[in-house]
OpenMM code with the backbone's topology and positions (N, CA, C; nanometers):
from openmm import Vec3, app, unit

residues = "MET SER GLU ALA ARG ILE ASP ILE GLY GLN GLY HIS GLU VAL ALA PHE PHE GLU LEU GLU GLY GLU ARG TYR GLY ALA THR LEU TYR HIS LYS ALA PRO ASN GLY GLU ASP CYS ALA CYS CYS LEU PHE TRP ALA ARG ARG PRO ASP PRO ILE TRP ARG ALA THR SER ILE GLU PRO LEU THR LEU GLU PRO SER ILE LYS CYS LEU VAL CYS GLY ASP HIS GLY TRP ILE ARG GLU GLY LYS TRP VAL SER ALA".split()
positions = [
    Vec3(0.0841, -0.1170, 0.0000),
    Vec3(0.0000, 0.0000, 0.0000),
    Vec3(0.0886, 0.1231, 0.0000),
    Vec3(0.0488, 0.2217, -0.0741),
    Vec3(0.1223, 0.3463, -0.0823),
    Vec3(0.0570, 0.4500, 0.0077),
    Vec3(0.1363, 0.5270, 0.0809),
    Vec3(0.0817, 0.6309, 0.1674),
    Vec3(0.0958, 0.7693, 0.1064),
    Vec3(0.1603, 0.7824, -0.0074),
    Vec3(0.1777, 0.9132, -0.0701),
    Vec3(0.0419, 0.9655, -0.1154),
    Vec3(0.0025, 1.0786, -0.0598),
    Vec3(-0.1261, 1.1381, -0.0964),
    Vec3(-0.1094, 1.2284, -0.2182),
    Vec3(-0.2074, 1.2193, -0.3068),
    Vec3(-0.2090, 1.3005, -0.4282),
    Vec3(-0.3280, 1.3951, -0.4196),
    Vec3(-0.3024, 1.5236, -0.4321),
    Vec3(-0.4074, 1.6252, -0.4277),
    Vec3(-0.4885, 1.6183, -0.5566),
    Vec3(-0.6201, 1.5958, -0.5434),
    Vec3(-0.7065, 1.5924, -0.6626),
    Vec3(-0.8038, 1.7111, -0.6641),
    Vec3(-0.7815, 1.8061, -0.5755),
    Vec3(-0.8591, 1.9295, -0.5769),
    Vec3(-0.9767, 1.9323, -0.4822),
    Vec3(-1.0237, 2.0539, -0.4543),
    Vec3(-1.1399, 2.0790, -0.3699),
    Vec3(-1.1284, 2.0129, -0.2326),
    Vec3(-1.0056, 2.0093, -0.1781),
    Vec3(-0.9846, 1.9526, -0.0458),
    Vec3(-0.9836, 1.8014, -0.0409),
    Vec3(-0.9639, 1.7364, -0.1545),
    Vec3(-0.9620, 1.5900, -0.1627),
    Vec3(-0.8234, 1.5410, -0.2031),
    Vec3(-0.7823, 1.4303, -0.1425),
    Vec3(-0.6557, 1.3644, -0.1753),
    Vec3(-0.6804, 1.2146, -0.1848),
    Vec3(-0.5996, 1.1471, -0.2664),
    Vec3(-0.6067, 1.0011, -0.2747),
    Vec3(-0.4695, 0.9420, -0.2452),
    Vec3(-0.4700, 0.8250, -0.1842),
    Vec3(-0.3499, 0.7444, -0.1642),
    Vec3(-0.3840, 0.6052, -0.2168),
    Vec3(-0.3089, 0.5583, -0.3148),
    Vec3(-0.3400, 0.4329, -0.3823),
    Vec3(-0.3000, 0.3110, -0.3018),
    Vec3(-0.3784, 0.2037, -0.3169),
    Vec3(-0.3419, 0.0700, -0.2719),
    Vec3(-0.2777, 0.0028, -0.3927),
    Vec3(-0.1595, -0.0549, -0.3723),
    Vec3(-0.0898, -0.1229, -0.4814),
    Vec3(-0.0455, -0.2606, -0.4364),
    Vec3(-0.0517, -0.3536, -0.5285),
    Vec3(-0.0028, -0.4883, -0.5051),
    Vec3(0.0615, -0.5360, -0.6336),
    Vec3(0.1863, -0.5776, -0.6225),
    Vec3(0.2623, -0.6256, -0.7383),
    Vec3(0.2598, -0.5239, -0.8519),
    Vec3(0.2710, -0.3944, -0.8157),
    Vec3(0.2763, -0.2886, -0.9158),
    Vec3(0.1425, -0.2486, -0.9749),
    Vec3(0.0333, -0.3087, -0.9285),
    Vec3(-0.1000, -0.2774, -0.9808),
    Vec3(-0.1775, -0.1938, -0.8784),
    Vec3(-0.2315, -0.0814, -0.9229),
    Vec3(-0.3195, -0.0010, -0.8383),
    Vec3(-0.4586, -0.0627, -0.8433),
    Vec3(-0.5106, -0.0994, -0.7271),
    Vec3(-0.6404, -0.1669, -0.7241),
    Vec3(-0.7433, -0.0958, -0.6371),
    Vec3(-0.7040, 0.0135, -0.5728),
    Vec3(-0.7946, 0.0871, -0.4874),
    Vec3(-0.7238, 0.2088, -0.4310),
    Vec3(-0.7968, 0.2860, -0.3515),
    Vec3(-0.7385, 0.4059, -0.2919),
    Vec3(-0.8184, 0.4474, -0.1697),
    Vec3(-0.7527, 0.5230, -0.0831),
    Vec3(-0.8222, 0.5931, 0.0237),
    Vec3(-0.8475, 0.7343, -0.0255),
    Vec3(-0.9701, 0.7816, -0.0103),
    Vec3(-1.0068, 0.9186, -0.0464),
    Vec3(-1.0156, 0.9984, 0.0830),
    Vec3(-0.9227, 1.0924, 0.1015),
    Vec3(-0.9208, 1.1804, 0.2181),
    Vec3(-0.9925, 1.3099, 0.1831),
    Vec3(-1.0749, 1.3593, 0.2764),
    Vec3(-1.1516, 1.4807, 0.2532),
    Vec3(-1.1963, 1.5380, 0.3866),
    Vec3(-1.2585, 1.6535, 0.3834),
    Vec3(-1.3148, 1.7152, 0.5031),
    Vec3(-1.4654, 1.6899, 0.5058),
    Vec3(-1.5138, 1.6537, 0.6235),
    Vec3(-1.6575, 1.6389, 0.6437),
    Vec3(-1.7196, 1.7783, 0.6482),
    Vec3(-1.8506, 1.7890, 0.6280),
    Vec3(-1.9161, 1.9196, 0.6338),
    Vec3(-1.8890, 1.9963, 0.7635),
    Vec3(-1.8633, 1.9259, 0.8731),
    Vec3(-1.8344, 1.9923, 1.0004),
    Vec3(-1.6873, 2.0337, 1.0129),
    Vec3(-1.6082, 2.0094, 0.9068),
    Vec3(-1.4682, 2.0492, 0.9051),
    Vec3(-1.3701, 1.9456, 0.9554),
    Vec3(-1.4203, 1.8357, 1.0084),
    Vec3(-1.3317, 1.7303, 1.0582),
    Vec3(-1.2771, 1.6472, 0.9434),
    Vec3(-1.1577, 1.5873, 0.9648),
    Vec3(-1.0989, 1.4982, 0.8660),
    Vec3(-1.1856, 1.3739, 0.8499),
    Vec3(-1.1980, 1.3278, 0.7270),
    Vec3(-1.2762, 1.2087, 0.6971),
    Vec3(-1.2063, 1.1327, 0.5843),
    Vec3(-1.2407, 1.0066, 0.5677),
    Vec3(-1.1808, 0.9259, 0.4612),
    Vec3(-1.2730, 0.8089, 0.4289),
    Vec3(-1.2621, 0.7614, 0.3050),
    Vec3(-1.3336, 0.6408, 0.2652),
    Vec3(-1.2446, 0.5624, 0.1689),
    Vec3(-1.2686, 0.4333, 0.1601),
    Vec3(-1.1881, 0.3467, 0.0739),
    Vec3(-1.2645, 0.3131, -0.0532),
    Vec3(-1.1913, 0.3138, -0.1627),
    Vec3(-1.2478, 0.2862, -0.2951),
    Vec3(-1.1736, 0.1674, -0.3552),
    Vec3(-1.2453, 0.0672, -0.4010),
    Vec3(-1.1835, -0.0490, -0.4642),
    Vec3(-1.2430, -0.0683, -0.6026),
    Vec3(-1.1565, -0.0920, -0.7011),
    Vec3(-1.2040, -0.1165, -0.8380),
    Vec3(-1.1466, -0.2453, -0.8957),
    Vec3(-1.0654, -0.3159, -0.8201),
    Vec3(-1.0093, -0.4439, -0.8663),
    Vec3(-0.9702, -0.5268, -0.7445),
    Vec3(-0.9391, -0.6544, -0.7702),
    Vec3(-0.8908, -0.7474, -0.6679),
    Vec3(-0.9896, -0.7724, -0.5549),
    Vec3(-1.1156, -0.7463, -0.5787),
    Vec3(-1.2198, -0.7773, -0.4814),
    Vec3(-1.3370, -0.8364, -0.5574),
    Vec3(-1.4081, -0.9263, -0.4954),
    Vec3(-1.5289, -0.9738, -0.5614),
    Vec3(-1.6291, -0.8583, -0.5726),
    Vec3(-1.6827, -0.8387, -0.6865),
    Vec3(-1.7855, -0.7373, -0.7110),
    Vec3(-1.7478, -0.5981, -0.6591),
    Vec3(-1.6377, -0.5401, -0.7100),
    Vec3(-1.6032, -0.4046, -0.6654),
    Vec3(-1.7135, -0.3060, -0.7055),
    Vec3(-1.7302, -0.2020, -0.6249),
    Vec3(-1.8357, -0.1034, -0.6503),
    Vec3(-1.7999, -0.0136, -0.7670),
    Vec3(-1.6724, 0.0271, -0.7754),
    Vec3(-1.6318, 0.1222, -0.8787),
    Vec3(-1.5617, 0.0539, -0.9945),
    Vec3(-1.5668, 0.1200, -1.1079),
    Vec3(-1.4968, 0.0749, -1.2281),
    Vec3(-1.4001, 0.1862, -1.2655),
    Vec3(-1.2734, 0.1508, -1.2795),
    Vec3(-1.1728, 0.2476, -1.3218),
    Vec3(-1.1713, 0.2508, -1.4742),
    Vec3(-1.2177, 0.3604, -1.5311),
    Vec3(-1.2118, 0.3745, -1.6761),
    Vec3(-1.0738, 0.4246, -1.7179),
    Vec3(-0.9986, 0.4781, -1.6202),
    Vec3(-0.8596, 0.5194, -1.6417),
    Vec3(-0.7900, 0.5175, -1.5063),
    Vec3(-0.6664, 0.4678, -1.5039),
    Vec3(-0.5868, 0.4705, -1.3816),
    Vec3(-0.4989, 0.5954, -1.3794),
    Vec3(-0.4496, 0.6352, -1.4935),
    Vec3(-0.3627, 0.7525, -1.5039),
    Vec3(-0.4068, 0.8393, -1.6191),
    Vec3(-0.4768, 0.9472, -1.5952),
    Vec3(-0.5239, 0.9958, -1.4658),
    Vec3(-0.6460, 0.9166, -1.4186),
    Vec3(-0.6629, 0.9097, -1.2881),
    Vec3(-0.7698, 0.8287, -1.2300),
    Vec3(-0.9079, 0.8823, -1.2670),
    Vec3(-0.9915, 0.7920, -1.3179),
    Vec3(-1.1319, 0.8205, -1.3462),
    Vec3(-1.2129, 0.7005, -1.2993),
    Vec3(-1.3092, 0.7245, -1.2103),
    Vec3(-1.3918, 0.6168, -1.1557),
    Vec3(-1.5388, 0.6409, -1.1862),
    Vec3(-1.6111, 0.5341, -1.2062),
    Vec3(-1.7565, 0.5357, -1.2223),
    Vec3(-1.8125, 0.4263, -1.1343),
    Vec3(-1.9267, 0.4416, -1.0733),
    Vec3(-2.0129, 0.5584, -1.0675),
    Vec3(-1.9603, 0.6603, -0.9668),
    Vec3(-2.0461, 0.7532, -0.9251),
    Vec3(-2.0065, 0.8562, -0.8304),
    Vec3(-1.9702, 0.7937, -0.6957),
    Vec3(-1.9050, 0.8737, -0.6131),
    Vec3(-1.8588, 0.8312, -0.4808),
    Vec3(-1.9395, 0.9092, -0.3773),
    Vec3(-1.9964, 0.8380, -0.2809),
    Vec3(-2.0650, 0.9041, -0.1701),
    Vec3(-2.0129, 0.8441, -0.0401),
    Vec3(-1.9471, 0.9287, 0.0399),
    Vec3(-1.8924, 0.8835, 0.1676),
    Vec3(-2.0065, 0.8446, 0.2609),
    Vec3(-2.0015, 0.7231, 0.3136),
    Vec3(-2.1060, 0.6747, 0.4029),
    Vec3(-2.0952, 0.7338, 0.5427),
    Vec3(-1.9824, 0.7980, 0.5740),
    Vec3(-1.9627, 0.8585, 0.7052),
    Vec3(-2.0174, 1.0006, 0.7087),
    Vec3(-1.9778, 1.0832, 0.6098),
    Vec3(-2.0129, 1.2254, 0.6152),
    Vec3(-2.1048, 1.2719, 0.5021),
    Vec3(-2.1258, 1.1877, 0.4009),
    Vec3(-2.2145, 1.2230, 0.2909),
    Vec3(-2.1493, 1.2988, 0.1764),
    Vec3(-2.0176, 1.3238, 0.1836),
    Vec3(-1.9473, 1.3902, 0.0730),
    Vec3(-1.9774, 1.3133, -0.0553),
    Vec3(-2.0091, 1.3845, -0.1642),
    Vec3(-2.0547, 1.3180, -0.2855),
    Vec3(-1.9930, 1.3837, -0.4080),
    Vec3(-1.9418, 1.3026, -0.4982),
    Vec3(-1.8863, 1.3532, -0.6229),
    Vec3(-1.8217, 1.2426, -0.7035),
    Vec3(-1.7376, 1.2822, -0.7981),
    Vec3(-1.6698, 1.1897, -0.8886),
    Vec3(-1.5208, 1.2199, -0.8888),
    Vec3(-1.4433, 1.1201, -0.9281),
    Vec3(-1.3033, 1.1437, -0.9637),
    Vec3(-1.2979, 1.1264, -1.1147),
    Vec3(-1.2706, 1.2360, -1.1827),
    Vec3(-1.2666, 1.2365, -1.3293),
    Vec3(-1.1356, 1.3006, -1.3750),
    Vec3(-1.0613, 1.2265, -1.4564),
    Vec3(-0.9343, 1.2735, -1.5107),
    Vec3(-0.8424, 1.3261, -1.4009),
    Vec3(-0.8398, 1.2532, -1.2879),
    Vec3(-0.7501, 1.2854, -1.1787),
    Vec3(-0.7922, 1.4032, -1.0936),
    Vec3(-0.9157, 1.4490, -1.1071),
    Vec3(-0.9662, 1.5641, -1.0317),
    Vec3(-1.0986, 1.5307, -0.9654),
    Vec3(-1.1226, 1.5919, -0.8480),
    Vec3(-1.2498, 1.5770, -0.7800),
    Vec3(-1.3524, 1.6700, -0.8420),
    Vec3(-1.4716, 1.6177, -0.8695),
    Vec3(-1.5832, 1.6955, -0.9225),
    Vec3(-1.6996, 1.6756, -0.8260),
    Vec3(-1.7384, 1.7825, -0.7571),
    Vec3(-1.8479, 1.7728, -0.6598),
    Vec3(-1.9809, 1.7477, -0.7287),
    Vec3(-2.0662, 1.6718, -0.6601),
    Vec3(-2.2005, 1.6432, -0.7141),
    Vec3(-2.2904, 1.7632, -0.6944),
] * unit.nanometer
topology = app.Topology()
chain = topology.addChain("A")
for resn in residues:
    res = topology.addResidue(resn, chain)
    for name in ("N", "CA", "C"):
        topology.addAtom(name, app.Element.getBySymbol(name[0]), res)
């Protein structure tokens, strides 16, 4: 697993999970509406029935949208950038 965070804009960062040189998921770090730090995990490979599909790894593009189950943050990662819903 990689801990290097990549800024994708609008207060969001990702840190990729890697195994044998393959990126298969990431942690999405962001701020909750109350200003506290929050994070959620995204998997697009190496799991049975992953929720997301990576249409591009570099730059990262995931489908469908992402909604944090902890704080409700909602949007997409498109062409390596966060796009709010």
